[in-house]
C-alpha positions as a LaTeX table, in Angstrom:
\begin{tabular}{lrrr}
\hline
Residue & $x$ (\AA) & $y$ (\AA) & $z$ (\AA) \\
\hline
Met1 & 109.29 & 75.18 & 112.20 \\
Thr2 & 112.29 & 74.28 & 110.07 \\
Ala3 & 114.90 & 76.66 & 108.77 \\
Asp4 & 113.67 & 76.12 & 105.22 \\
Asn5 & 110.25 & 77.51 & 106.09 \\
Gln6 & 111.51 & 80.41 & 108.19 \\
Pro7 & 109.12 & 83.36 & 107.66 \\
Pro8 & 110.42 & 86.82 & 106.80 \\
Thr9 & 111.96 & 88.50 & 109.85 \\
Ser10 & 111.06 & 92.01 & 110.96 \\
Ser11 & 114.47 & 93.22 & 109.78 \\
Ser12 & 114.00 & 91.77 & 106.27 \\
Met13 & 110.50 & 93.29 & 106.09 \\
Leu14 & 111.89 & 96.69 & 107.11 \\
Cys15 & 114.59 & 96.35 & 104.45 \\
Asn16 & 111.89 & 95.63 & 101.86 \\
Ala17 & 109.81 & 98.60 & 102.98 \\
Ala18 & 112.71 & 101.06 & 103.11 \\
Ala19 & 114.19 & 100.00 & 99.76 \\
Gly20 & 110.77 & 100.06 & 98.08 \\
Ala21 & 109.90 & 103.52 & 99.41 \\
Val22 & 113.21 & 105.09 & 98.35 \\
Ala23 & 113.09 & 103.47 & 94.91 \\
Gly24 & 109.51 & 104.61 & 94.28 \\
Val25 & 110.16 & 108.22 & 95.29 \\
Leu26 & 113.27 & 108.51 & 93.08 \\
Ala27 & 111.41 & 107.13 & 90.08 \\
Ala28 & 108.34 & 109.33 & 90.62 \\
Thr29 & 110.38 & 112.52 & 90.85 \\
Phe30 & 112.33 & 111.68 & 87.69 \\
Val31 & 109.29 & 111.01 & 85.48 \\
Cys32 & 106.68 & 113.37 & 86.98 \\
Pro33 & 106.44 & 115.71 & 83.93 \\
Leu34 & 105.63 & 112.74 & 81.69 \\
Asp35 & 103.12 & 111.51 & 84.25 \\
Val36 & 101.30 & 114.87 & 84.10 \\
Ile37 & 101.11 & 114.67 & 80.30 \\
Lys38 & 99.94 & 111.06 & 80.36 \\
Thr39 & 97.15 & 111.80 & 82.84 \\
Arg40 & 95.93 & 114.76 & 80.79 \\
Phe41 & 95.94 & 112.68 & 77.61 \\
Gln42 & 93.92 & 109.96 & 79.33 \\
Val43 & 91.29 & 112.35 & 80.64 \\
His44 & 91.07 & 115.05 & 77.98 \\
Gly45 & 92.58 & 113.50 & 74.85 \\
Leu46 & 95.18 & 115.22 & 72.66 \\
Pro47 & 95.96 & 118.82 & 73.65 \\
Gln48 & 95.17 & 121.76 & 71.40 \\
Leu49 & 97.74 & 124.36 & 70.44 \\
Asn50 & 97.19 & 127.33 & 68.13 \\
Gly51 & 93.83 & 126.04 & 67.00 \\
Gly52 & 94.99 & 122.50 & 66.19 \\
Ser53 & 96.23 & 119.34 & 67.77 \\
Ile54 & 99.91 & 119.23 & 68.56 \\
Arg55 & 101.69 & 117.09 & 66.01 \\
Gly56 & 105.25 & 115.98 & 65.60 \\
Ser57 & 106.97 & 116.45 & 68.93 \\
Leu58 & 103.82 & 115.83 & 70.95 \\
Ile59 & 105.57 & 115.48 & 74.30 \\
Val60 & 107.75 & 118.58 & 73.86 \\
Gly61 & 104.76 & 120.60 & 72.65 \\
Ser62 & 102.68 & 119.45 & 75.60 \\
Leu63 & 105.43 & 120.36 & 78.07 \\
Gln64 & 105.73 & 123.81 & 76.50 \\
Gln65 & 101.97 & 124.27 & 76.77 \\
Ile66 & 101.98 & 123.29 & 80.45 \\
Val67 & 104.91 & 125.62 & 81.26 \\
Arg68 & 103.28 & 128.51 & 79.35 \\
Lys69 & 99.95 & 128.08 & 81.16 \\
Asp70 & 100.96 & 126.86 & 84.63 \\
Gly71 & 104.66 & 127.66 & 84.85 \\
Phe72 & 107.48 & 125.27 & 85.73 \\
Arg73 & 105.50 & 124.05 & 88.76 \\
Gly74 & 102.85 & 122.76 & 86.36 \\
Met75 & 105.19 & 119.99 & 85.22 \\
Tyr76 & 105.35 & 118.74 & 88.80 \\
Arg77 & 101.68 & 119.14 & 89.64 \\
Gly78 & 100.59 & 116.15 & 91.66 \\
Leu79 & 104.14 & 115.19 & 92.67 \\
Ser80 & 103.42 & 115.68 & 96.37 \\
Pro81 & 100.52 & 113.17 & 96.53 \\
Thr82 & 102.46 & 110.89 & 94.18 \\
Ile83 & 105.40 & 110.77 & 96.59 \\
Ile84 & 103.10 & 110.47 & 99.59 \\
Ala85 & 101.31 & 107.59 & 97.83 \\
Leu86 & 104.49 & 105.90 & 96.63 \\
Leu87 & 106.07 & 105.84 & 100.08 \\
Pro88 & 103.47 & 103.31 & 101.28 \\
Asn89 & 102.80 & 101.99 & 97.76 \\
Trp90 & 106.12 & 100.28 & 97.07 \\
Ala91 & 106.85 & 99.79 & 100.76 \\
Val92 & 103.61 & 97.81 & 101.16 \\
Tyr93 & 103.94 & 96.11 & 97.79 \\
Phe94 & 107.47 & 94.75 & 98.08 \\
Thr95 & 106.92 & 93.74 & 101.72 \\
Val96 & 103.66 & 91.86 & 101.07 \\
Tyr97 & 105.02 & 90.40 & 97.82 \\
Asp98 & 108.14 & 89.02 & 99.50 \\
Trp99 & 106.07 & 87.66 & 102.40 \\
Leu100 & 103.64 & 85.92 & 100.04 \\
Lys101 & 106.51 & 84.48 & 98.00 \\
Gly102 & 107.98 & 83.00 & 101.14 \\
Ser103 & 104.58 & 81.66 & 102.24 \\
Leu104 & 103.84 & 80.07 & 98.87 \\
Ser105 & 107.33 & 78.57 & 98.48 \\
Ser106 & 107.51 & 74.99 & 99.69 \\
Asp107 & 111.25 & 75.08 & 100.43 \\
Gly108 & 111.66 & 78.71 & 101.49 \\
Ser109 & 113.72 & 79.54 & 98.40 \\
His110 & 111.25 & 82.14 & 97.05 \\
Gln111 & 111.52 & 80.43 & 93.64 \\
Leu112 & 107.91 & 80.01 & 92.49 \\
Ser113 & 106.07 & 78.79 & 89.44 \\
Phe114 & 104.60 & 81.43 & 87.14 \\
Gly115 & 101.12 & 80.79 & 88.56 \\
Ala116 & 102.21 & 81.03 & 92.20 \\
Asn117 & 104.12 & 84.21 & 91.37 \\
Met118 & 100.95 & 85.67 & 89.86 \\
Ile119 & 99.09 & 84.92 & 93.12 \\
Ala120 & 101.80 & 86.64 & 95.20 \\
Ala121 & 101.89 & 89.67 & 92.88 \\
Ser122 & 98.08 & 89.94 & 92.84 \\
Gly123 & 97.79 & 89.69 & 96.62 \\
Ala124 & 100.37 & 92.41 & 97.09 \\
Gly125 & 98.57 & 94.51 & 94.49 \\
Val126 & 95.23 & 94.26 & 96.30 \\
Ala127 & 96.76 & 95.33 & 99.63 \\
Thr128 & 98.60 & 98.24 & 98.03 \\
Thr129 & 95.61 & 99.49 & 96.03 \\
Ile130 & 93.32 & 99.60 & 99.06 \\
Val131 & 95.89 & 101.53 & 101.11 \\
Thr132 & 96.82 & 104.14 & 98.47 \\
Asn133 & 93.74 & 104.71 & 96.25 \\
Pro134 & 92.67 & 108.03 & 97.91 \\
Leu135 & 96.09 & 109.51 & 97.21 \\
Trp136 & 95.94 & 108.52 & 93.54 \\
Val137 & 92.53 & 110.24 & 93.30 \\
Val138 & 94.10 & 113.43 & 94.68 \\
Lys139 & 97.05 & 113.13 & 92.28 \\
Thr140 & 94.74 & 112.84 & 89.27 \\
Arg141 & 92.59 & 115.80 & 90.38 \\
Leu142 & 95.63 & 118.03 & 90.96 \\
Gln143 & 97.20 & 117.13 & 87.62 \\
Thr144 & 94.04 & 117.87 & 85.62 \\
Gln145 & 92.47 & 120.83 & 87.42 \\
Gly146 & 94.50 & 123.27 & 85.33 \\
Met147 & 92.62 & 122.03 & 82.24 \\
Arg148 & 89.12 & 122.75 & 83.52 \\
Arg149 & 87.34 & 125.66 & 85.13 \\
Val150 & 86.85 & 125.12 & 88.84 \\
Val151 & 85.39 & 127.58 & 91.32 \\
Met152 & 87.70 & 126.48 & 94.14 \\
Pro153 & 90.82 & 124.63 & 92.93 \\
Tyr154 & 92.54 & 122.29 & 95.33 \\
Arg155 & 95.39 & 124.01 & 97.18 \\
Gly156 & 97.37 & 120.89 & 98.00 \\
Thr157 & 97.32 & 117.24 & 98.93 \\
Leu158 & 95.89 & 117.55 & 102.45 \\
Ser159 & 93.24 & 120.12 & 101.53 \\
Ala160 & 92.21 & 117.98 & 98.54 \\
Leu161 & 91.88 & 114.87 & 100.72 \\
Met162 & 89.78 & 116.78 & 103.26 \\
Arg163 & 87.54 & 118.39 & 100.64 \\
Ile164 & 86.95 & 115.17 & 98.71 \\
Gly165 & 86.19 & 113.35 & 101.95 \\
Arg166 & 83.85 & 116.11 & 103.14 \\
Glu167 & 82.06 & 116.73 & 99.82 \\
Glu168 & 82.07 & 113.26 & 98.27 \\
Gly169 & 82.66 & 110.91 & 101.18 \\
Ile170 & 84.38 & 107.53 & 101.03 \\
Arg171 & 82.96 & 106.96 & 97.55 \\
Gly172 & 84.88 & 109.98 & 96.24 \\
Leu173 & 88.13 & 108.93 & 97.87 \\
Tyr174 & 87.77 & 105.46 & 96.38 \\
Ser175 & 86.52 & 106.49 & 92.94 \\
Gly176 & 88.26 & 104.43 & 90.30 \\
Leu177 & 88.87 & 101.59 & 92.77 \\
Val178 & 87.20 & 98.93 & 90.61 \\
Pro179 & 89.33 & 99.61 & 87.50 \\
Ala180 & 92.33 & 100.01 & 89.82 \\
Met181 & 91.63 & 96.51 & 91.12 \\
Ala182 & 91.34 & 95.34 & 87.52 \\
Gly183 & 94.76 & 96.91 & 87.03 \\
Ile184 & 96.20 & 94.35 & 89.41 \\
Ser185 & 96.41 & 92.24 & 86.27 \\
His186 & 99.32 & 94.54 & 85.39 \\
Val187 & 101.52 & 93.48 & 88.30 \\
Ala188 & 100.20 & 89.92 & 87.99 \\
Ile189 & 101.88 & 89.89 & 84.57 \\
Gln190 & 104.85 & 92.18 & 85.24 \\
Phe191 & 106.30 & 90.56 & 88.36 \\
Pro192 & 106.21 & 86.92 & 87.20 \\
Ala193 & 107.73 & 88.04 & 83.88 \\
Tyr194 & 110.37 & 90.01 & 85.78 \\
Glu195 & 111.25 & 86.98 & 87.92 \\
Lys196 & 111.42 & 84.68 & 84.88 \\
Ile197 & 113.69 & 87.05 & 82.96 \\
Lys198 & 115.98 & 87.42 & 85.99 \\
Gly199 & 116.10 & 83.64 & 86.32 \\
Tyr200 & 117.01 & 83.27 & 82.65 \\
Leu201 & 119.77 & 85.89 & 82.91 \\
Ala202 & 121.15 & 84.24 & 86.06 \\
Arg203 & 121.22 & 80.79 & 84.43 \\
Arg204 & 122.88 & 82.26 & 81.35 \\
Asp205 & 125.70 & 83.67 & 83.47 \\
Asn206 & 125.74 & 80.67 & 85.84 \\
Ile207 & 125.15 & 82.82 & 88.93 \\
Glu208 & 122.46 & 83.24 & 91.60 \\
Val209 & 119.57 & 85.62 & 90.93 \\
Asp210 & 120.62 & 87.92 & 93.79 \\
Gln211 & 124.06 & 88.25 & 92.17 \\
Leu212 & 122.75 & 89.87 & 89.00 \\
Gly213 & 124.27 & 93.24 & 88.20 \\
Ala214 & 122.39 & 96.50 & 87.78 \\
Arg215 & 122.42 & 96.18 & 83.98 \\
Asp216 & 120.69 & 92.79 & 84.02 \\
Val217 & 118.11 & 94.00 & 86.55 \\
Ala218 & 117.44 & 97.01 & 84.29 \\
Val219 & 116.92 & 94.72 & 81.28 \\
Ala220 & 114.54 & 92.45 & 83.17 \\
Ser221 & 112.53 & 95.35 & 84.60 \\
Ser222 & 112.21 & 97.23 & 81.29 \\
Val223 & 111.15 & 94.23 & 79.20 \\
Ser224 & 108.60 & 93.04 & 81.78 \\
Lys225 & 107.21 & 96.57 & 82.17 \\
Val226 & 106.69 & 97.17 & 78.44 \\
Phe227 & 105.02 & 93.78 & 78.09 \\
Ala228 & 102.65 & 94.27 & 81.04 \\
Ser229 & 101.87 & 97.94 & 80.30 \\
Thr230 & 100.88 & 97.29 & 76.70 \\
Leu231 & 98.53 & 94.46 & 77.64 \\
Thr232 & 96.78 & 96.22 & 80.53 \\
Tyr233 & 96.86 & 99.92 & 79.59 \\
Pro234 & 93.11 & 100.42 & 78.87 \\
His235 & 92.20 & 100.09 & 82.56 \\
Glu236 & 94.39 & 103.12 & 83.33 \\
Val237 & 92.37 & 105.30 & 80.96 \\
Val238 & 89.10 & 104.18 & 82.57 \\
Arg239 & 90.47 & 104.70 & 86.09 \\
Ala240 & 91.84 & 108.18 & 85.31 \\
Arg241 & 88.52 & 109.34 & 83.81 \\
Leu242 & 86.53 & 108.08 & 86.77 \\
Gln243 & 88.93 & 109.66 & 89.27 \\
Glu244 & 89.01 & 113.01 & 87.47 \\
Gln245 & 85.29 & 113.75 & 87.52 \\
Gly246 & 84.39 & 115.58 & 90.68 \\
His247 & 81.30 & 115.72 & 92.85 \\
His248 & 80.16 & 119.15 & 91.62 \\
Ser249 & 81.09 & 118.81 & 87.94 \\
Glu250 & 78.70 & 117.24 & 85.50 \\
Lys251 & 79.40 & 113.53 & 85.70 \\
Arg252 & 80.22 & 112.07 & 82.32 \\
Tyr253 & 80.25 & 108.47 & 83.54 \\
Ser254 & 78.03 & 106.70 & 86.06 \\
Gly255 & 80.53 & 103.90 & 86.62 \\
Met256 & 83.18 & 101.67 & 85.08 \\
Val257 & 80.87 & 99.88 & 82.62 \\
Asp258 & 79.33 & 103.18 & 81.49 \\
Cys259 & 82.80 & 104.69 & 81.03 \\
Ile260 & 84.01 & 101.75 & 78.93 \\
Lys261 & 80.87 & 101.92 & 76.80 \\
Lys262 & 81.09 & 105.66 & 76.16 \\
Val263 & 84.81 & 105.69 & 75.44 \\
Phe264 & 84.33 & 102.88 & 72.90 \\
Glu265 & 81.31 & 104.58 & 71.26 \\
Arg266 & 82.95 & 108.00 & 70.99 \\
Glu267 & 86.61 & 107.18 & 70.44 \\
Gly268 & 86.80 & 103.51 & 69.50 \\
Ile269 & 89.71 & 101.27 & 70.48 \\
Pro270 & 92.25 & 104.14 & 70.16 \\
Gly271 & 90.42 & 105.89 & 73.00 \\
Phe272 & 91.58 & 103.19 & 75.40 \\
Tyr273 & 95.21 & 103.85 & 74.41 \\
Arg274 & 95.27 & 107.64 & 74.85 \\
Gly275 & 98.69 & 108.51 & 76.22 \\
Cys276 & 99.99 & 104.95 & 75.88 \\
Ala277 & 103.21 & 105.98 & 74.09 \\
Thr278 & 103.83 & 108.67 & 76.69 \\
Asn279 & 103.04 & 106.14 & 79.40 \\
Leu280 & 105.68 & 103.75 & 78.07 \\
Leu281 & 108.24 & 106.56 & 77.92 \\
Arg282 & 107.34 & 107.31 & 81.54 \\
Thr283 & 106.87 & 103.87 & 83.05 \\
Thr284 & 109.80 & 102.09 & 81.41 \\
Pro285 & 112.54 & 104.32 & 82.89 \\
Ala286 & 110.48 & 104.52 & 86.10 \\
Ala287 & 110.45 & 100.72 & 86.31 \\
Val288 & 114.19 & 100.55 & 85.62 \\
Ile289 & 114.90 & 103.13 & 88.34 \\
Thr290 & 112.46 & 101.54 & 90.81 \\
Phe291 & 113.55 & 97.92 & 90.44 \\
Thr292 & 117.27 & 98.56 & 90.05 \\
Thr293 & 117.31 & 100.95 & 93.00 \\
Phe294 & 115.25 & 98.53 & 95.07 \\
Glu295 & 117.50 & 95.57 & 94.34 \\
Met296 & 120.72 & 97.47 & 95.07 \\
Ile297 & 119.44 & 99.19 & 98.25 \\
His298 & 117.81 & 95.98 & 99.46 \\
Arg299 & 121.09 & 94.05 & 99.12 \\
Leu300 & 122.98 & 96.86 & 100.86 \\
Leu301 & 120.52 & 96.93 & 103.76 \\
Leu302 & 120.56 & 93.15 & 104.14 \\
Asp303 & 124.36 & 93.21 & 104.22 \\
Ser304 & 124.29 & 96.00 & 106.81 \\
Phe305 & 121.51 & 94.50 & 108.91 \\
Pro306 & 121.62 & 90.74 & 108.39 \\
Pro307 & 118.67 & 88.75 & 109.72 \\
Pro308 & 119.22 & 86.61 & 112.82 \\
Pro309 & 120.08 & 82.93 & 112.30 \\
Pro310 & 117.04 & 80.71 & 111.66 \\
Ile311 & 115.43 & 78.85 & 114.53 \\
Leu312 & 115.72 & 75.14 & 113.86 \\
Ser313 & 113.02 & 72.79 & 115.02 \\
Lys314 & 114.01 & 70.04 & 117.39 \\
\hline
\end{tabular}
């Protein structure tokens, strides 16, 4: 094996995992209140206040409604499973993504074509979705249970996982998996776009990509996130509605196709974009925090724990 094709070392993979986990948790904590609102919009549509839909400052009105009904803790409902999910989510994603980039790169430079980058991003997305889907089911249930009458509400992440597994089995824990897999198209668009924008900014300043400052990383992450989120948002609505319906509640949808059909018949195209504006307000700063934090921590860790010299073939 030549130095050019040296695979990722265990130290570089640990740096990827650690930086990804820290970045994901910071972003999730920052935007959790908006995530609660977005999930409720997706599942239940626009909230009602004083006999009518909230207009004007929709986000502020929704936050006030949540605080009035569920207290301050209501704004952070579902944060625990979100953090628990994001620890492996970004750790797995960035690690697998970097490994696939190195495997698909012919010269070991990690500089790929748009198509090869889509393959790496999609592969990492599949691995991450399979690992974390049960925790996203729990997050959705916890965030929406305050809006519906339930005989026995979930007390927390662990109890919810155990109850769903006991009452609904594997199928319940992996409800919404098909649209979640369809959502891999999101990262398949976002990450190649992110890499291309970083490459453009680096060429503009005549520097290497890993020398870009935090501001340029923030620009690349925000633009790529808005672009990908707008194109792929409908799958999030379908996934949230499938994950929200429980085993004992009256099932509104028999599956993904049935959900798509009913949402279109009852709400039209706008139904697939419920909460999209809130989602962009949530995901754009989350992406900036996640990617910028990841890049900076990753560089710091690599400087602190440099990989061993490559093994040259004879």
